[in-house]
C-alpha positions in Angstrom: 23.1 6.0 -30.2 24.6 5.1 -33.5 22.3 4.3 -36.4 23.2 0.7 -36.4 22.3 0.2 -32.8 18.8 1.8 -32.9 16.3 -0.6 -31.2 14.0 -0.6 -34.2 16.9 -1.5 -36.6 18.1 -4.3 -34.3 14.5 -5.7 -34.0 14.1 -5.7 -37.8 17.5 -7.4 -38.2 16.6 -10.1 -35.7 13.2 -10.8 -37.2 14.6 -11.0 -40.7 17.6 -13.2 -39.7 15.6 -15.6 -37.6 12.9 -15.8 -40.3 15.4 -16.7 -43.0 17.3 -19.2 -40.8 14.2 -21.0 -39.7 12.3 -20.9 -43.0 15.3 -22.2 -45.0 16.6 -24.8 -42.6 13.3 -26.3 -41.7 12.4 -26.5 -45.4 15.7 -28.4 -46.1 15.2 -30.7 -43.1 11.7 -31.5 -44.5 13.2 -32.1 -48.0 15.9 -34.4 -46.5 13.4 -36.4 -44.6 11.1 -36.8 -47.6 14.0 -37.7 -49.8 14.9 -40.5 -47.3 11.3 -41.7 -47.3 10.7 -41.5 -51.1 14.1 -42.2 -52.6 15.8 -44.1 -49.9 19.5 -44.8 -49.5 22.0 -46.1 -52.1 22.0 -49.9 -51.7 18.8 -49.8 -49.7 20.2 -48.9 -46.3 22.3 -46.2 -44.7 26.0 -46.9 -44.0 25.5 -46.2 -40.2 22.5 -45.8 -38.0 22.4 -44.5 -34.4 18.7 -44.6 -33.7 15.6 -46.4 -34.9 13.9 -43.2 -36.0 14.9 -41.7 -39.4 14.1 -38.3 -38.1 16.6 -38.6 -35.2 19.2 -40.0 -37.5 18.8 -37.2 -40.0 21.5 -34.8 -38.6 24.2 -37.6 -38.4 25.6 -37.4 -41.9 29.2 -37.6 -43.3 31.6 -35.3 -41.3 28.9 -34.6 -38.7 29.9 -37.9 -37.2 33.5 -36.8 -36.7 32.3 -33.7 -34.8 29.9 -35.8 -32.7 32.7 -38.3 -32.0 35.1 -35.5 -30.8 32.3 -33.9 -28.7 31.6 -37.3 -27.0 35.1 -38.8 -26.7 37.6 -36.1 -27.5 40.5 -36.4 -29.9 42.2 -39.7 -30.7 45.5 -40.0 -32.5 47.5 -43.1 -33.7 51.0 -42.1 -34.6 51.5 -45.4 -36.4 48.5 -45.2 -38.6 49.1 -45.1 -42.4 48.8 -41.7 -44.1 45.5 -42.7 -45.8 43.8 -43.5 -42.4 41.4 -40.7 -41.4 41.9 -39.3 -37.9 39.7 -36.8 -36.1 42.8 -34.6 -35.2 42.2 -32.7 -38.5 39.0 -31.1 -37.1 39.5 -27.9 -35.2 38.1 -27.7 -31.6 35.8 -24.7 -31.2 32.6 -26.3 -32.7 32.9 -29.9 -31.2 33.8 -28.4 -27.8 30.8 -26.2 -27.9 28.6 -29.2 -28.7 30.1 -31.0 -25.7 29.4 -28.1 -23.4 25.7 -27.7 -24.6 25.1 -31.5 -24.7 26.1 -31.7 -21.0 23.1 -29.6 -20.2 20.9 -32.4 -21.7 22.0 -35.0 -19.2 24.5 -36.8 -21.5 21.8 -38.9 -23.2 22.8 -40.5 -26.6 20.7 -38.0 -28.6 22.1 -35.0 -26.6 25.1 -34.3 -28.8 23.1 -34.5 -32.0 20.5 -32.1 -30.6 23.2 -29.8 -29.3 25.0 -29.7 -32.6 21.9 -28.9 -34.6 20.8 -26.1 -32.2 24.3 -24.6 -32.3 24.3 -24.6 -36.1 20.9 -23.0 -36.3 21.6 -20.4 -33.6 25.0 -19.5 -35.1 23.4 -19.2 -38.6 20.7 -16.9 -37.4 23.3 -14.7 -35.6 25.5 -14.8 -38.7 22.6 -13.6 -40.9 22.1 -10.7 -38.5 25.7 -9.6 -38.9 25.5 -10.2 -42.7 22.5 -7.8 -42.8 24.2 -5.2 -40.7 27.4 -5.4 -42.8 25.4 -5.3 -46.0 23.3 -2.3 -44.8 26.5 -0.3 -44.3 27.7 -1.3 -47.8 24.7 -1.5 -50.1 21.7 -0.2 -48.1 18.8 -1.8 -46.2 16.7 -3.3 -49.1 19.7 -4.9 -50.8 21.1 -6.2 -47.5 17.9 -8.1 -47.0 18.3 -9.6 -50.5 21.9 -10.6 -49.7 20.7 -12.4 -46.6 18.0 -14.4 -48.5 20.4 -15.2 -51.4 22.9 -16.7 -49.0 20.3 -18.6 -47.0 18.9 -20.2 -50.2 22.3 -20.7 -51.8 22.6 -24.4 -53.0 25.3 -25.3 -50.5 23.7 -23.4 -47.6 22.3 -26.9 -46.7 25.4 -27.2 -44.5 24.3 -24.3 -42.3 21.6 -26.6 -40.8 23.9 -29.7 -40.6 26.3 -30.5 -37.8 29.2 -28.9 -39.6 31.3 -25.8 -38.9 29.8 -23.6 -41.7 27.5 -21.7 -39.4 30.2 -21.1 -36.7 32.7 -20.0 -39.3 30.3 -17.7 -41.1 29.4 -16.0 -37.8 33.1 -15.7 -36.8 34.2 -14.3 -40.2 31.4 -11.7 -40.7 31.4 -10.7 -37.0 35.2 -10.1 -37.0 35.0 -8.0 -40.2 31.9 -6.1 -39.2 33.3 -5.0 -35.8 36.7 -4.0 -37.1 35.0 -1.9 -39.8 33.2 -0.1 -37.0 36.4 0.4 -35.0 35.5 -2.1 -32.4 38.7 -4.1 -32.3 38.0 -6.0 -29.0 34.9 -7.6 -30.5 36.6 -8.1 -33.8 39.4 -9.9 -32.0 37.0 -12.2 -30.2 35.3 -13.3 -33.4 38.7 -13.6 -35.1 39.9 -15.9 -32.4 36.8 -18.0 -32.9 37.4 -18.2 -36.6 41.0 -19.4 -36.0 39.8 -22.1 -33.7 36.9 -23.3 -35.9 38.4 -24.1 -39.3 41.9 -24.9 -40.7 41.5 -21.9 -43.0 40.2 -19.6 -40.2 43.5 -17.8 -39.8 43.0 -16.4 -43.3 40.3 -14.0 -41.8 43.4 -11.9 -40.8 43.8 -10.9 -44.5 40.6 -8.7 -44.8 41.0 -7.5 -41.3 44.5 -6.2 -42.1 43.4 -4.5 -45.3 40.4 -3.0 -43.5 42.6 -1.6 -40.7 45.1 -0.2 -43.2 42.2 1.5 -45.2 40.9 3.0 -42.0 44.4 4.2 -41.0 44.9 5.9 -44.4 41.4 7.5 -44.2 42.2 8.8 -40.7 45.6 10.1 -41.8 44.1 11.9 -44.8 41.4 13.5 -42.7 44.0 15.3 -40.4 43.4 19.1 -40.6 46.2 21.2 -42.1 47.5 23.8 -39.5 46.6 27.3 -40.5 48.6 30.5 -40.0 46.8 33.0 -37.8 48.0 36.5 -37.1 45.3 37.5 -34.6 45.7 38.0 -30.9 44.3 34.6 -30.1 46.9 32.8 -32.3 48.8 31.4 -29.3 45.6 30.0 -27.7 44.6 28.4 -31.0 48.0 26.9 -31.5 48.0 25.4 -28.0 44.5 24.0 -28.6 45.6 22.6 -32.0 48.6 21.0 -30.3 46.4 19.4 -27.6 44.1 18.1 -30.3 47.0 16.6 -32.2 48.2 14.8 -29.1 44.7 13.5 -28.4 44.4 12.2 -32.0 47.8 10.5 -31.8 46.9 8.8 -28.6 43.5 7.7 -30.1 45.3 6.6 -33.2 47.8 4.6 -31.2 45.0 2.9 -29.2 43.2 2.1 -32.4 46.3 0.7 -34.1 47.1 -1.5 -31.1 43.5 -2.8 -31.0 43.4 -3.4 -34.7 46.7 -5.3 -34.5 45.4 -7.6 -31.8 42.2 -8.2 -33.9 44.3 -9.0 -37.0 46.5 -11.4 -35.0 43.6 -13.1 -33.3 42.6 -15.6 -36.1 46.3 -16.6 -36.5 46.5 -17.0 -32.7 43.5 -19.3 -32.8 45.2 -21.6 -35.3 48.4 -21.5 -33.3 46.6 -22.4 -30.1 45.4 -25.6 -31.7 48.8 -26.2 -33.3 50.4 -25.9 -29.8 48.0 -28.4 -28.4 48.9 -30.8 -31.3 52.6 -30.2 -30.7 52.1 -31.3 -27.1 49.9 -34.2 -28.0 51.6 -35.6 -31.1 55.0 -33.9 -31.3 54.0 -32.2 -34.6 52.1 -28.9 -34.5 51.0 -29.4 -38.2 49.5 -32.8 -37.7 46.1 -31.2 -38.7 47.5 -30.2 -42.1 49.3 -33.4 -42.8 46.2 -35.4 -41.9 44.2 -34.0 -44.8 46.0 -36.4 -47.1 43.6 -39.1 -45.9 40.7 -37.0 -47.2 42.2 -36.8 -50.7 44.0 -33.5 -50.3 47.3 -33.8 -52.2 48.7 -31.1 -54.4 47.9 -31.6 -58.1 47.7 -28.0 -59.3 44.9 -26.1 -61.0 46.1 -27.0 -64.5 45.7 -30.7 -63.8 42.2 -30.1 -62.5 41.1 -28.1 -65.5 42.7 -30.5 -68.0 41.2 -33.6 -66.3 37.6 -32.2 -66.4 38.0 -30.9 -69.9 39.2 -34.3 -71.1 36.3 -36.0 -69.3 33.7 -33.8 -71.0 35.4 -33.8 -74.4 35.6 -37.6 -74.5 32.2 -38.5 -73.0 30.1 -35.4 -73.4 28.6 -33.0 -70.9 25.5 -35.2 -70.3 27.7 -38.2 -69.4 29.8 -36.1 -67.1 26.7 -34.8 -65.3 25.2 -38.3 -65.0 28.4 -39.8 -63.7 29.5 -37.1 -61.3 26.6 -34.8 -60.5 28.2 -33.8 -57.2 31.4 -32.8 -59.0 29.5 -30.6 -61.4 27.6 -28.9 -58.5 30.9 -28.2 -56.7 32.3 -26.8 -60.0 29.4 -24.3 -60.1 30.2 -23.3 -56.5 33.9 -22.7 -57.4 33.1 -20.7 -60.5 30.6 -18.6 -58.6 33.2 -17.7 -56.0 36.0 -17.0 -58.5 33.7 -15.0 -60.8 32.5 -12.7 -58.0 35.9 -12.0 -56.6 36.7 -9.1 -59.0 33.4 -7.2 -58.5 33.7 -7.8 -54.8 37.2 -6.2 -54.9 35.7 -3.1 -56.7 32.5 -2.8 -54.6 33.6 -3.9 -51.1 37.4 -4.0 -51.0 40.4 -5.9 -52.4 41.1 -7.6 -49.0 37.7 -9.4 -49.2 38.3 -10.6 -52.7 41.8 -11.9 -51.7 40.3 -13.7 -48.8 37.7 -15.3 -51.0 40.3 -16.5 -53.5 42.5 -17.9 -50.7 39.6 -19.9 -49.5 39.0 -21.4 -53.0 42.1 -21.6 -55.1 44.5 -23.5 -52.7 41.8 -26.2 -52.0 41.2 -26.5 -55.7 44.9 -27.1 -56.3 45.2 -29.6 -53.5 42.1 -31.8 -53.6 40.2 -30.6 -56.7 36.5 -30.0 -56.3 36.2 -31.8 -53.0 34.0 -29.7 -50.7 34.5 -26.5 -52.8 30.8 -25.8 -53.0 30.6 -26.0 -49.2 33.6 -23.6 -48.9 31.9 -21.1 -51.2 28.8 -20.9 -49.0 30.7 -18.9 -46.3 32.1 -16.3 -48.7 29.5 -13.7 -47.7 31.0 -10.8 -49.8 29.9 -12.7 -52.9 26.3 -12.5 -51.8 26.5 -8.8 -50.8 27.8 -8.0 -54.3 25.2 -10.2 -56.0 22.4 -8.5 -54.1 23.7 -5.1 -55.3 24.0 -6.3 -58.9 20.7 -8.1 -59.4 17.8 -5.9 -60.5 14.7 -6.0 -58.2 12.6 -7.7 -60.8 15.1 -10.6 -61.1 15.6 -11.3 -57.4 12.8 -13.8 -57.1 14.1 -15.8 -60.0 17.6 -16.0 -58.5 16.3 -17.0 -55.1 14.0 -19.6 -56.7 16.8 -21.1 -58.7 19.0 -21.2 -55.6 16.3 -22.9 -53.5 15.7 -25.6 -56.2 19.4 -26.4 -56.3 19.6 -26.4 -52.5 16.7 -28.9 -52.3 18.6 -31.1 -54.7 21.7 -30.8 -52.5 19.6 -31.6 -49.4 18.1 -34.7 -51.0 21.6 -35.9 -51.9 23.2 -35.1 -48.5 20.5 -36.6 -46.3 20.2 -39.8 -48.4 24.0 -40.4 -48.0 24.7 -39.6 -51.7 28.0 -37.9 -52.3 27.7 -34.1 -52.4 31.4 -33.4 -52.2 
């Protein structure tokens, strides 16, 4: 039995992951509920309300309503709609279809989809934290892996891991795919990779760290091949035959591993192409999901325009005025800076492929949409938290976690009271 699969290690990982998922998510649900009761909504009332109870309405916020709509009624597409009209075709199918499947077990009542979506997010988050701990343990050791888990769970934008959003599903798919390929388990890696490609528009990018991981393992295996030795003894022929058989066996094993790794690398891209094929059949354009993001404000402006715009805003009005006018913008800027700043140390500590994947998840959205949702995107970049846990001294961990928790409470209060967070 491998070290990672020992029952006592699995039990510890489960307890830690479940404790972190429940403690952080229930705390943020409570903060959200209290924020609604104490601060209320902008304008005095929520923009929409499905139930009389504020508690039952709590999960139905912002994009959660799109996922619930797809789960209940499927996709809808109007080819004659203006480009600025939002359509649910831009949301990938894995998460809403999972909500539909689970909600059907609850008898199809109006609350069923909301409960199903919340349970799926919580369960996927706990499972993702288990994988994060296992990945971190192999990289930075047990104690620091626990720290990485708690840092991610209290990260300010981790509030979305308890919401009816794809963050939990995507985190589970990404870390699961990378963990299993690292352990030379390509079939499981491919399954998680396919899930990533079907969960988010950027899910196919998981192929990047998978490819670099597979290449690193191939180079390591190639470097480990023994050099044939000359042997003048009577048993030289027997040894040569045995060495030949061993080489054949290694080549066959290497071929199997290469094929499996190739399938795992292709799986996230395949997931995206499956949805694109569905859209092709449905709308006549396989890239409808990409074009539809224009309605959410995602048009290319470039990174320079973003930086100049924010610099001008702060230079003219002052930092205090900027924070007062656009607090959600400033919070997302912190998330973007965190992801970008940790990319280089992640490349050195964990691998260049992981850093490239992080930057590909941050820089293109920044260039096409500015700071919209960037904090949320940064929450799933788990290598940042593994590196951070390895870099923070033990005596400073509580302060980091406390600061993260305070900011997450602020984000939860904003999110659940329908104040813009992205």
